[in-house]
N, C-alpha and C positions, 0 to 999 in steps of 0.2 A: 525412443525419443528422449532427448535430454530434458532435465527439469526446466531449463530456460525456454526451450521450444514448446514444452507442454503449457507453461504459463501463458505464453503469447498465443498459442493455439486456443486456449480457453477464453482469453480476452476477446479474440476475434470471433469465436463461436457465440459469444454473448453480446455481440454487436458493439463492443467498446471500440469507438473510433477515435478517441482522444486520450492520450496519456501524457502526463507531465511527470518529470523525474527530478530528483535531487541526487547528485553523485554519491555513490557508496561503493566501497570495494566489494562487499558481498553481493550487491545487486548488479554489478557491472555486466555480467553475462546476460541477464534478462534485459537490461537497458540496451545492450548491443542488438539483441534479437528484435526489440521494439523498433530500433532505428532501421533495421533491415526489412521490416514489414511494410508492404505497400498498402495495407489495410488500416494502419493506425497512424494518425497524425501525432507526432511526438514533439513536444515543446519542453526542453529542459528549463527548470526554474532555479533561481538563486536561493530561495528559501521555501520551506514547506508551506507556510501560510500563503505566500504568493502563489504557489502551485495550486492550492485549494481555490483561490480566486480565479485562476485560469480554468480550473475544472468547472466552477460555477458558471462562468461565461460560456464554456462549451456546452454544458447541460442546457442552459437557457437558450442556446442557439440550436438545440435539437440533437446534440451528440451525446452518447453515453461516455462519461469520463472515468478515469482511474488515476490514482497517484501512487508513485513508488518513492519511498523515503525511508529514513532511519528513525528509530524510536527516540533517539536523543532530541528530536525536535517536537515531540508531542506537546511539550510545555508551551511553545510559541504558537501552536495551532489551536489551542483551546478556544479562544475567542472566535476564530473563524469557524470552527466546527459547530459551536453553539449558535452564534448569531446569523450564520449564513447557511451552512450545510443542514443543520438540524431544523432550524426555524422554517426553511423553505422545503423541508422534506426531500432533500436532494440525495439520491442514492450515490454513494461514493465508495467504491472499493479502494482500500488503502493497503497496498502490499508493503509491509514494513520490516526492514531488517532489525532484528531484536538483538542489539548489542549489549554487552555488559554481564554476560553469564560466565560460568567457569571457563577459564582459559583466555578471557578477554585481556589483550595486551595494553589497553588504554584505560587508565584509572578513571577518568571522568565519565567514560561510557557506563561504568558500573553504577554510578549514582542514579542515572536516569532509569536504568533497568529496574531499580528498586521501586520506582514510582509509576512506570508505564501502565501496567495492568490495572492498578488502582485508579489512575486517572481515566482510563477508558471505561472502567466499570462505573465510576462516578458520573460519567457523561452518558451512561446507558448505551454504549456502543458495543454491539455484538463483537466478540473477539475470538479468533481461532488462532491456535499456536501450532505451527508446523515444526516438528522436531526431526522427522525422518523423511527421506526422499519420497517415499510412497504416500505421505500425507498430501502431496500435490494432487492426488486423485480426488480430493474433496473440493478443490477450487471451483470446478464447474458448478456444483450445487450451491456453493457459497455465493458465487456471482449471481446465479438465478434468484436466490433468496434476497439479495441486496436490491435488485431491481424490482422484485415483486413487492417488497414492503417499503420501498423508498426511504431507506436508511443508509447511513454510512456504516461500513463494516471494516474492522481491522483484521488483517491476516499477518500475524507475527511469524517471521521466519528466522530461526536462530542459527548459530554457527554450525551446529550439528547438521541441520538441514542443508546448509551450503557447503558442508564438508570441511569446516574449519575456518579459522580467522585468516 
């Protein structure tokens, strides 16, 4: 099974019925799989903080949500993460492409990579970093943990995980 299919399979197995996404080249395959799924309602978002608002609405409406986004937008999501997601103890799996490491072709991506993990740690958001394809085997347990403890969780997926830029 491909990594993209495994991710979607784990989302469905954990009853995630609503996913919002922000376009990303690395995440394009998983976004296509989500679009093809009859079990997940997919709404693309223009911005990550908007997507988190959509997830909050889905959660309050009885759906289990997830967001798929780039790490470069962590900065614009901080207020939403703290005053909405964390304040209301909303479980929110965040599958995040971790741009800016060695081999990154876009200079501005590097600057946010320097701050991503520190910002997530400052917000006390559990963070997992997938480097190798086999790391996807942890996703099911991470999702179960997220919904058990009602917390947002960040799953960072770097270029090595996605097989390059």
